[in-house]
N, CA, C and O atoms as a CHARMM CRD file, in Angstrom:
* protein
*
  168
    1    1 ARG  N     61.99500  98.83000  78.25900 PROA 1      0.00000
    2    1 ARG  CA    62.65600  98.72000  77.00000 PROA 1      0.00000
    3    1 ARG  C     63.53300  97.72000  76.57600 PROA 1      0.00000
    4    1 ARG  O     63.60700  97.36600  75.40000 PROA 1      0.00000
    5    2 PHE  N     64.34800  97.14500  77.68200 PROA 2      0.00000
    6    2 PHE  CA    65.11800  95.98200  77.23200 PROA 2      0.00000
    7    2 PHE  C     64.34100  94.67900  76.91000 PROA 2      0.00000
    8    2 PHE  O     64.71900  93.81200  76.12200 PROA 2      0.00000
    9    3 LYS  N     63.18100  94.67200  77.65000 PROA 3      0.00000
   10    3 LYS  CA    62.19000  93.47400  77.44700 PROA 3      0.00000
   11    3 LYS  C     61.83400  93.39200  76.01700 PROA 3      0.00000
   12    3 LYS  O     61.94200  92.36800  75.34100 PROA 3      0.00000
   13    4 ALA  N     61.37900  94.59300  75.57500 PROA 4      0.00000
   14    4 ALA  CA    60.57300  94.69400  74.23700 PROA 4      0.00000
   15    4 ALA  C     61.80400  94.25700  73.23900 PROA 4      0.00000
   16    4 ALA  O     61.65800  93.36700  72.40200 PROA 4      0.00000
   17    5 THR  N     62.89000  94.89600  73.39800 PROA 5      0.00000
   18    5 THR  CA    64.16100  94.63000  72.53200 PROA 5      0.00000
   19    5 THR  C     64.22200  92.87800  72.40700 PROA 5      0.00000
   20    5 THR  O     64.14900  92.16200  71.40800 PROA 5      0.00000
   21    6 ASP  N     64.35700  92.59600  73.59100 PROA 6      0.00000
   22    6 ASP  CA    64.78500  91.00300  73.71000 PROA 6      0.00000
   23    6 ASP  C     63.52600  90.14100  73.00100 PROA 6      0.00000
   24    6 ASP  O     63.71400  89.18100  72.25300 PROA 6      0.00000
   25    7 ALA  N     62.27500  90.64000  73.36000 PROA 7      0.00000
   26    7 ALA  CA    61.16200  89.85700  72.69400 PROA 7      0.00000
   27    7 ALA  C     61.34400  89.99200  71.49400 PROA 7      0.00000
   28    7 ALA  O     61.25500  88.90200  70.92900 PROA 7      0.00000
   29    8 GLY  N     61.59900  90.97300  70.69200 PROA 8      0.00000
   30    8 GLY  CA    61.89700  91.42200  69.26600 PROA 8      0.00000
   31    8 GLY  C     62.78500  90.40900  68.71100 PROA 8      0.00000
   32    8 GLY  O     62.55500  89.65800  67.76300 PROA 8      0.00000
   33    9 ARG  N     63.88300  90.49500  69.46900 PROA 9      0.00000
   34    9 ARG  CA    65.12500  89.66900  68.78400 PROA 9      0.00000
   35    9 ARG  C     64.67000  88.02400  68.91000 PROA 9      0.00000
   36    9 ARG  O     64.79900  87.24800  67.96200 PROA 9      0.00000
   37   10 LEU  N     64.15100  87.64900  70.15400 PROA 10     0.00000
   38   10 LEU  CA    63.61700  86.23300  69.98900 PROA 10     0.00000
   39   10 LEU  C     62.65900  85.94900  69.11800 PROA 10     0.00000
   40   10 LEU  O     62.66200  84.77100  68.75900 PROA 10     0.00000
   41   11 ARG  N     61.70200  86.74100  68.57900 PROA 11     0.00000
   42   11 ARG  CA    60.64100  86.66200  67.61100 PROA 11     0.00000
   43   11 ARG  C     61.50800  86.54900  66.23100 PROA 11     0.00000
   44   11 ARG  O     61.26800  85.70400  65.36900 PROA 11     0.00000
   45   12 ALA  N     62.37900  87.36200  66.15800 PROA 12     0.00000
   46   12 ALA  CA    63.09300  87.36100  64.68800 PROA 12     0.00000
   47   12 ALA  C     63.93700  86.15000  64.52900 PROA 12     0.00000
   48   12 ALA  O     64.10400  85.67800  63.40400 PROA 12     0.00000
   49   13 GLU  N     64.48800  85.60700  65.59500 PROA 13     0.00000
   50   13 GLU  CA    65.38200  84.38800  65.73900 PROA 13     0.00000
   51   13 GLU  C     64.52600  83.27100  65.42600 PROA 13     0.00000
   52   13 GLU  O     64.84700  82.43900  64.57700 PROA 13     0.00000
   53   14 TYR  N     63.25200  83.21200  66.19700 PROA 14     0.00000
   54   14 TYR  CA    62.26700  82.15200  65.95600 PROA 14     0.00000
   55   14 TYR  C     61.76800  81.90300  64.39500 PROA 14     0.00000
   56   14 TYR  O     61.65100  80.86500  63.74400 PROA 14     0.00000
   57   15 ASN  N     61.54800  83.15100  64.10300 PROA 15     0.00000
   58   15 ASN  CA    61.09200  83.11200  62.47900 PROA 15     0.00000
   59   15 ASN  C     62.05400  82.76600  61.64800 PROA 15     0.00000
   60   15 ASN  O     61.66900  82.15300  60.65200 PROA 15     0.00000
   61   16 ARG  N     63.41400  83.00500  61.76200 PROA 16     0.00000
   62   16 ARG  CA    64.47300  82.50200  61.08100 PROA 16     0.00000
   63   16 ARG  C     64.63400  81.13000  61.13700 PROA 16     0.00000
   64   16 ARG  O     64.81000  80.53800  60.07200 PROA 16     0.00000
   65   17 LEU  N     64.60600  80.48600  62.21800 PROA 17     0.00000
   66   17 LEU  CA    64.58600  79.12100  62.49500 PROA 17     0.00000
   67   17 LEU  C     63.46200  78.30500  61.68200 PROA 17     0.00000
   68   17 LEU  O     63.68900  77.29500  61.01500 PROA 17     0.00000
   69   18 VAL  N     62.09400  78.98000  61.87100 PROA 18     0.00000
   70   18 VAL  CA    61.24400  78.18400  61.07200 PROA 18     0.00000
   71   18 VAL  C     61.23400  78.30700  59.73400 PROA 18     0.00000
   72   18 VAL  O     60.73500  77.40100  59.06800 PROA 18     0.00000
   73   19 GLU  N     61.79300  79.47100  59.09700 PROA 19     0.00000
   74   19 GLU  CA    61.86300  79.65700  57.64900 PROA 19     0.00000
   75   19 GLU  C     63.07900  78.45200  57.25400 PROA 19     0.00000
   76   19 GLU  O     62.96900  77.67800  56.30300 PROA 19     0.00000
   77   20 GLY  N     64.19500  78.48800  58.16700 PROA 20     0.00000
   78   20 GLY  CA    65.09500  77.59500  57.56700 PROA 20     0.00000
   79   20 GLY  C     64.75600  76.10400  57.57000 PROA 20     0.00000
   80   20 GLY  O     65.25300  75.30900  56.77200 PROA 20     0.00000
   81   21 LEU  N     63.81000  75.75600  58.59500 PROA 21     0.00000
   82   21 LEU  CA    63.23700  74.46100  58.60500 PROA 21     0.00000
   83   21 LEU  C     62.38800  74.34400  57.32200 PROA 21     0.00000
   84   21 LEU  O     62.59000  73.41800  56.53700 PROA 21     0.00000
   85   22 ALA  N     61.45100  75.26400  57.10800 PROA 22     0.00000
   86   22 ALA  CA    60.68100  75.16900  55.95400 PROA 22     0.00000
   87   22 ALA  C     61.44800  74.98400  54.83600 PROA 22     0.00000
   88   22 ALA  O     60.98500  74.15300  54.05500 PROA 22     0.00000
   89   23 LEU  N     62.66300  75.59600  54.46200 PROA 23     0.00000
   90   23 LEU  CA    63.24400  75.59500  53.24200 PROA 23     0.00000
   91   23 LEU  C     63.91300  74.03700  53.24000 PROA 23     0.00000
   92   23 LEU  O     63.97600  73.33700  52.22900 PROA 23     0.00000
   93   24 ARG  N     64.37800  73.65600  54.52600 PROA 24     0.00000
   94   24 ARG  CA    64.89300  72.21500  54.20000 PROA 24     0.00000
   95   24 ARG  C     63.85900  71.26200  53.93900 PROA 24     0.00000
   96   24 ARG  O     64.15400  70.21800  53.35800 PROA 24     0.00000
   97   25 GLY  N     62.49700  71.52900  54.35500 PROA 25     0.00000
   98   25 GLY  CA    61.54500  70.54300  54.21800 PROA 25     0.00000
   99   25 GLY  C     61.45700  69.68900  55.34300 PROA 25     0.00000
  100   25 GLY  O     60.89700  68.59500  55.26400 PROA 25     0.00000
  101   26 ASP  N     62.09300  70.21100  56.62900 PROA 26     0.00000
  102   26 ASP  CA    61.78600  69.28900  57.77300 PROA 26     0.00000
  103   26 ASP  C     60.62100  69.87800  58.73900 PROA 26     0.00000
  104   26 ASP  O     60.42600  69.34100  59.82900 PROA 26     0.00000
  105   27 LEU  N     59.93700  70.87200  58.36400 PROA 27     0.00000
  106   27 LEU  CA    58.86700  71.34700  58.97300 PROA 27     0.00000
  107   27 LEU  C     57.51100  70.56100  59.01500 PROA 27     0.00000
  108   27 LEU  O     56.91300  70.30700  57.97000 PROA 27     0.00000
  109   28 PRO  N     57.09700  70.22900  60.09500 PROA 28     0.00000
  110   28 PRO  CA    55.85800  69.44400  60.00900 PROA 28     0.00000
  111   28 PRO  C     54.62700  70.27200  59.37100 PROA 28     0.00000
  112   28 PRO  O     54.61400  71.50100  59.29500 PROA 28     0.00000
  113   29 ALA  N     53.62000  69.43900  58.93600 PROA 29     0.00000
  114   29 ALA  CA    52.61600  70.31900  58.31200 PROA 29     0.00000
  115   29 ALA  C     51.72400  70.79300  59.26100 PROA 29     0.00000
  116   29 ALA  O     50.90400  70.08600  59.84800 PROA 29     0.00000
  117   30 LEU  N     51.89500  72.11400  59.43300 PROA 30     0.00000
  118   30 LEU  CA    51.09200  73.12200  60.18800 PROA 30     0.00000
  119   30 LEU  C     50.42200  74.16700  59.45500 PROA 30     0.00000
  120   30 LEU  O     51.04400  74.72400  58.55100 PROA 30     0.00000
  121   31 PRO  N     49.37100  74.47300  59.69100 PROA 31     0.00000
  122   31 PRO  CA    48.74100  75.75100  59.07400 PROA 31     0.00000
  123   31 PRO  C     49.53800  76.90900  59.38800 PROA 31     0.00000
  124   31 PRO  O     50.12600  77.08300  60.45500 PROA 31     0.00000
  125   32 ASP  N     49.52500  77.85400  58.19600 PROA 32     0.00000
  126   32 ASP  CA    50.35000  78.99700  58.19600 PROA 32     0.00000
  127   32 ASP  C     49.90600  80.07700  59.53600 PROA 32     0.00000
  128   32 ASP  O     50.73800  80.79400  60.09300 PROA 32     0.00000
  129   33 ASP  N     48.69300  80.03900  59.84900 PROA 33     0.00000
  130   33 ASP  CA    48.36700  80.77100  61.07800 PROA 33     0.00000
  131   33 ASP  C     48.90800  80.43600  62.25900 PROA 33     0.00000
  132   33 ASP  O     49.32600  81.30300  63.02600 PROA 33     0.00000
  133   34 ILE  N     48.96200  79.07400  62.55100 PROA 34     0.00000
  134   34 ILE  CA    49.78600  78.54900  63.66900 PROA 34     0.00000
  135   34 ILE  C     51.14900  78.90200  63.68900 PROA 34     0.00000
  136   34 ILE  O     51.65900  79.37000  64.70600 PROA 34     0.00000
  137   35 LEU  N     51.81700  78.70500  62.59100 PROA 35     0.00000
  138   35 LEU  CA    53.16900  79.04700  62.56500 PROA 35     0.00000
  139   35 LEU  C     53.61200  80.69100  62.76800 PROA 35     0.00000
  140   35 LEU  O     54.72800  81.03500  63.15600 PROA 35     0.00000
  141   36 LYS  N     52.59200  81.55500  62.45100 PROA 36     0.00000
  142   36 LYS  CA    52.84700  82.86400  62.64200 PROA 36     0.00000
  143   36 LYS  C     52.37800  83.45200  64.11600 PROA 36     0.00000
  144   36 LYS  O     52.82600  84.49400  64.59400 PROA 36     0.00000
  145   37 GLU  N     51.47600  82.66900  64.70100 PROA 37     0.00000
  146   37 GLU  CA    51.14000  82.95300  66.13500 PROA 37     0.00000
  147   37 GLU  C     51.79700  82.27300  67.20400 PROA 37     0.00000
  148   37 GLU  O     51.90900  82.75000  68.33300 PROA 37     0.00000
  149   38 ALA  N     52.27200  81.05400  66.81800 PROA 38     0.00000
  150   38 ALA  CA    52.95700  80.17900  67.77800 PROA 38     0.00000
  151   38 ALA  C     54.47700  80.60600  68.18700 PROA 38     0.00000
  152   38 ALA  O     55.44400  79.92000  67.85500 PROA 38     0.00000
  153   39 VAL  N     54.57300  81.64100  68.83500 PROA 39     0.00000
  154   39 VAL  CA    55.96900  82.04400  69.26400 PROA 39     0.00000
  155   39 VAL  C     56.08800  81.90700  70.80800 PROA 39     0.00000
  156   39 VAL  O     55.21900  82.30100  71.58500 PROA 39     0.00000
  157   40 PRO  N     57.17800  81.34700  71.15200 PROA 40     0.00000
  158   40 PRO  CA    57.22700  81.05400  72.45300 PROA 40     0.00000
  159   40 PRO  C     57.40000  82.26100  73.47900 PROA 40     0.00000
  160   40 PRO  O     58.11800  83.20800  73.15800 PROA 40     0.00000
  161   41 GLY  N     56.82900  82.24100  74.55700 PROA 41     0.00000
  162   41 GLY  CA    56.88900  83.37000  75.18900 PROA 41     0.00000
  163   41 GLY  C     55.79500  84.57000  75.07800 PROA 41     0.00000
  164   41 GLY  O     55.70600  85.58200  75.77400 PROA 41     0.00000
  165   42 ASN  N     54.96000  84.12500  73.94800 PROA 42     0.00000
  166   42 ASN  CA    54.10700  85.28600  73.47000 PROA 42     0.00000
  167   42 ASN  C     52.69100  85.47000  74.40300 PROA 42     0.00000
  168   42 ASN  O     51.89200  86.36900  74.14200 PROA 42     0.00000
């Protein structure tokens, strides 16, 4: 139960970081499918 919660929190935090970088324009040019699937610990 805790593992699933932690994984969800990590995924949400990672997505927020990626979105923040994209908004700033610092994100390297990567296809959307890679950005959606490349979650550490996945």
